[in-house]
C-alpha positions as CSV (number, residue, x, y, z in Angstrom):
1,M,128.0,27.2,73.8
2,K,129.0,29.7,71.3
3,I,129.0,33.5,71.9
4,I,128.3,35.8,69.0
5,G,129.6,39.4,69.4
6,L,128.0,41.9,67.2
7,R,130.0,44.9,66.3
8,S,128.1,47.2,68.9
9,S,128.9,44.8,71.7
10,A,132.3,42.9,70.6
11,G,134.2,44.3,74.0
12,L,131.3,43.0,76.3
13,A,130.8,39.9,74.3
14,E,134.4,39.0,74.6
15,K,134.4,39.3,78.4
16,V,131.4,37.3,78.7
17,A,132.9,34.5,76.2
18,D,136.1,34.7,78.7
19,Q,134.0,34.4,81.9
20,L,132.1,31.5,80.5
21,H,135.1,29.9,78.9
22,S,133.2,29.8,75.6
23,E,134.1,30.3,72.1
24,L,133.7,33.9,70.8
25,V,132.4,34.0,67.2
26,M,132.7,37.1,65.2
27,P,131.0,37.7,61.7
28,D,132.6,38.2,58.6
29,E,131.2,41.6,57.7
30,R,131.4,44.1,54.4
31,R,129.2,46.5,52.8
32,F,128.0,46.0,48.9
33,P,128.6,49.2,47.0
34,D,125.0,50.2,47.4
35,G,125.6,50.3,51.2
36,E,123.7,47.0,52.0
37,L,125.0,44.9,54.7
38,Y,126.6,41.4,53.9
39,L,127.6,38.8,56.7
40,R,128.6,35.4,57.2
41,Y,129.5,33.1,60.0
42,D,132.2,30.4,59.1
43,T,132.3,28.7,62.4
44,D,130.4,25.5,62.9
45,M,127.8,25.8,65.4
46,S,125.7,22.7,64.9
47,G,124.3,21.3,68.3
48,E,125.3,24.5,70.2
49,D,123.3,26.6,72.4
50,V,124.0,30.3,70.5
51,F,124.0,33.6,72.5
52,I,123.9,36.7,70.3
53,I,125.2,39.8,72.0
54,G,124.5,43.0,70.3
55,N,122.4,46.2,70.6
56,T,119.3,47.2,68.8
57,H,120.0,51.0,69.0
58,T,120.6,52.1,65.6
59,D,118.8,51.1,62.4
60,G,122.3,49.3,61.4
61,E,122.4,47.3,64.7
62,I,118.9,46.2,64.2
63,M,119.7,44.9,60.6
64,E,122.9,43.2,61.7
65,M,120.8,41.3,64.6
66,I,118.1,40.2,62.0
67,L,120.7,39.0,59.6
68,T,122.7,37.1,62.4
69,L,119.4,35.4,63.2
70,S,118.8,34.2,59.6
71,A,122.6,33.2,59.5
72,V,122.9,30.8,62.3
73,R,119.8,29.0,61.1
74,D,122.2,27.3,58.2
75,Y,123.6,25.3,61.3
76,A,121.6,22.8,63.2
77,V,122.0,24.7,66.3
78,K,120.4,23.8,69.8
79,S,119.0,27.0,70.2
80,V,119.4,31.0,69.6
81,N,119.3,33.4,72.2
82,I,119.5,37.3,72.2
83,I,121.1,39.6,74.5
84,A,120.9,42.9,73.5
85,P,122.3,45.0,76.3
86,Y,120.8,48.4,74.9
87,Y,117.3,47.8,73.7
88,G,116.6,50.2,71.2
89,Y,113.0,51.6,70.3
90,A,111.8,50.7,73.7
91,R,110.6,54.5,74.0
92,Q,107.8,53.8,71.8
93,H,106.2,50.8,73.5
94,Q,102.6,52.0,73.1
95,R,100.7,54.0,70.4
96,Y,100.1,57.6,71.5
97,K,98.5,59.1,68.1
98,R,96.7,57.1,65.5
99,G,99.0,56.0,62.5
100,E,102.1,55.4,64.8
101,P,103.8,52.1,65.2
102,I,104.4,50.4,68.4
103,S,107.9,50.0,67.6
104,S,109.4,47.9,70.5
105,Q,106.4,45.5,69.8
106,I,107.3,44.8,66.2
107,L,110.8,44.5,66.8
108,T,110.2,42.1,69.7
109,E,107.8,39.9,67.7
110,I,110.3,39.6,64.9
111,F,113.2,38.7,67.3
112,A,110.9,36.2,69.4
113,T,110.2,34.5,66.1
114,Y,113.7,33.4,65.5
115,S,114.9,32.9,69.1
116,R,114.4,30.8,72.3
117,S,114.9,33.7,74.6
118,I,115.7,37.2,74.8
119,A,117.6,39.6,77.5
120,T,118.2,43.1,77.8
121,V,119.6,45.4,80.6
122,D,117.5,48.0,82.2
123,I,115.3,48.6,79.3
124,H,113.4,52.0,79.3
125,D,109.7,50.4,79.8
126,E,109.0,47.0,80.5
127,Q,105.8,46.9,78.8
128,T,108.0,45.6,75.9
129,L,108.6,42.4,77.6
130,S,105.0,41.4,77.3
131,Y,105.3,41.5,73.4
132,S,107.3,38.5,73.5
133,K,106.3,35.0,72.8
134,V,109.4,33.5,74.4
135,K,111.1,34.5,77.8
136,F,112.2,38.0,77.9
137,T,114.1,39.1,80.9
138,N,115.0,42.5,81.9
139,L,118.6,42.5,83.8
140,H,119.7,45.2,86.0
141,A,123.3,46.9,86.0
142,D,123.1,47.9,89.7
143,R,125.6,45.4,91.0
144,S,128.0,46.6,88.5
145,I,127.7,50.1,89.6
146,I,127.9,49.2,93.0
147,D,131.0,47.1,92.7
148,F,132.6,50.0,90.8
149,Y,132.0,52.5,93.2
150,R,132.4,50.5,96.4
151,N,136.0,51.9,97.2
152,V,135.3,55.7,95.9
153,D,135.0,58.4,98.5
154,I,131.3,59.4,98.0
155,D,129.2,61.4,100.6
156,Y,126.0,61.4,98.6
157,I,124.2,59.7,95.8
158,V,121.9,61.8,93.9
159,S,119.1,61.1,91.3
160,P,118.5,63.8,88.7
161,D,114.7,63.3,89.3
162,D,112.2,61.5,91.3
163,G,111.7,58.7,88.7
164,G,115.2,57.3,89.5
165,L,115.0,57.5,93.0
166,E,114.6,53.7,93.7
167,R,117.6,52.9,91.8
168,V,119.8,55.5,93.6
169,K,118.3,54.4,97.0
170,H,119.2,50.8,96.3
171,V,122.9,51.7,95.3
172,A,123.5,54.2,98.2
173,E,122.2,51.9,100.9
174,S,124.2,49.1,99.3
175,L,127.2,51.3,99.7
176,G,126.2,53.0,103.1
177,K,125.8,56.4,101.4
178,K,123.0,59.2,101.9
179,Y,121.0,60.1,99.0
180,F,118.3,62.7,97.6
181,Y,116.9,63.5,94.3
182,I,116.5,66.6,92.4
183,E,113.0,68.1,92.1
184,K,111.9,69.1,88.8
185,K,108.8,71.2,88.3
186,R,107.4,72.0,84.6
187,I,106.6,75.6,84.2
188,D,105.5,75.2,80.5
189,D,105.9,73.1,77.5
190,R,109.5,74.5,77.1
191,T,110.5,75.2,80.6
192,V,111.6,73.0,83.5
193,E,112.7,74.3,86.9
194,M,115.0,72.1,88.9
195,K,116.1,72.4,92.3
196,A,118.0,70.7,95.0
197,P,116.6,70.0,98.5
198,D,118.0,72.1,101.5
199,I,120.9,69.9,102.2
200,D,124.3,71.2,102.9
201,I,126.7,69.7,100.4
202,R,129.6,72.2,100.7
203,G,132.8,70.3,100.4
204,K,131.0,67.0,99.8
205,K,131.7,64.6,97.1
206,V,128.6,63.3,94.9
207,L,127.5,60.8,92.4
208,I,124.8,61.7,90.1
209,L,123.3,58.5,88.7
210,D,120.6,58.0,86.0
211,D,119.5,55.3,83.7
212,I,120.7,56.9,80.4
213,I,122.6,59.9,79.2
214,S,121.2,60.8,75.9
215,T,121.3,64.7,75.1
216,G,122.7,65.2,78.6
217,G,120.7,68.2,79.4
218,T,119.3,66.9,82.8
219,I,122.6,65.5,83.9
220,A,124.6,68.8,83.0
221,K,121.9,71.1,84.7
222,S,121.9,68.8,87.8
223,S,125.9,69.1,87.9
224,S,125.6,72.9,87.6
225,I,123.2,72.9,90.5
226,L,125.3,70.8,92.7
227,R,128.5,72.6,91.9
228,Q,126.6,75.9,92.7
229,K,125.8,74.5,96.1
230,G,129.4,73.7,97.0
231,A,130.0,70.0,95.8
232,S,133.9,69.5,95.9
233,R,133.8,66.5,93.6
234,I,131.0,65.5,91.0
235,Y,130.9,62.0,89.6
236,V,128.4,61.1,86.7
237,S,127.2,57.6,86.0
238,A,124.5,55.9,83.9
239,I,123.6,52.6,82.8
240,H,123.3,53.6,79.1
241,G,125.7,56.2,77.8
242,L,124.6,57.6,74.2
243,F,126.1,60.9,74.4
244,V,124.1,62.4,71.6
245,N,126.0,65.4,69.9
246,S,129.0,65.2,72.0
247,S,127.0,66.0,75.2
248,E,129.6,64.8,77.5
249,S,131.3,68.2,76.9
250,K,128.4,70.3,78.6
251,I,128.5,67.6,81.3
252,L,132.0,68.1,82.0
253,E,131.6,71.9,82.4
254,N,130.9,71.2,86.1
255,A,131.3,67.3,86.5
256,D,134.7,66.1,87.3
257,E,134.3,62.3,86.1
258,I,131.9,60.3,83.8
259,H,131.7,56.5,84.1
260,V,129.0,54.6,82.4
261,T,128.4,50.8,81.6
262,D,129.5,49.1,78.7
263,T,126.0,48.3,77.6
264,V,126.8,50.9,75.0
265,S,130.5,50.9,73.9
266,G,132.1,54.3,74.4
267,K,135.0,56.2,75.9
268,F,133.4,56.3,79.3
269,S,132.1,52.9,79.5
270,D,134.4,51.5,82.1
271,I,131.9,49.7,84.0
272,S,131.4,46.3,82.8
273,V,127.9,44.4,83.0
274,Y,129.7,41.0,81.7
275,Q,129.1,39.6,85.3
276,V,125.4,40.2,85.1
277,V,125.1,38.8,81.7
278,S,127.2,35.8,82.6
279,D,125.1,34.9,85.5
280,Y,122.2,35.3,83.4
281,I,123.5,32.8,81.0
282,N,124.5,30.4,83.7
283,G,121.2,30.7,85.3
284,L,119.3,29.4,82.3
285,Y,121.0,26.0,82.8
286,A,120.5,25.8,86.4
């Protein structure tokens, strides 16, 4: 078995390789003068099951994945398997208007053509899985988050909307904590009203848990609401931390700490999903 770590997931790939006692293979990469990507793998992978760990969030990450799928075919590998911790373009999983691409479908069809299996962590919408002609597994980071907060003093776990309530309920019940969600009501096409339930959280420590932090608006507003209600300490966590336009700054105006998983590498990604990914790989051989 060989573990290939692409730039977006090099740290996670290293942890997985260590856990599985496998060799970590990194590409030799550079840019041509015109900006095009060149990469090469100088490690013999003949006869090996190869697992490529890398995100498909940005266009550059997608191209790195596609070129890697081509490069490993130069070796007579036993199988090629993709693990994209953050599977990009999954928001466009269906056609809403005529002339739009179904972005996640075309990407998945390309990846499936050159791989034996695909896996990701908490994809935006599971409809994308149906576009694959090979096994496509959606892993979950709940266990990693539960392990991280097991010994942290928290009174309530909060979902910033009702859509994430099941995840929050599962984590809260696993940790023996209380939970609730913040109600969101759309007033018009530009205005959304958010309101916490009538629960006394004065002096309480709360954890806001979401699936993704992108622009951070919902999390920042949730933090503000909970601080106004008297929360003494506010933790913020998410599975995927994108932090578009340095959105962490507005979150930290009211929140005390931010901790996200390493599906996307960043300064707040101190919750690792390496065990979830390692167990998935081991399960393929069970």
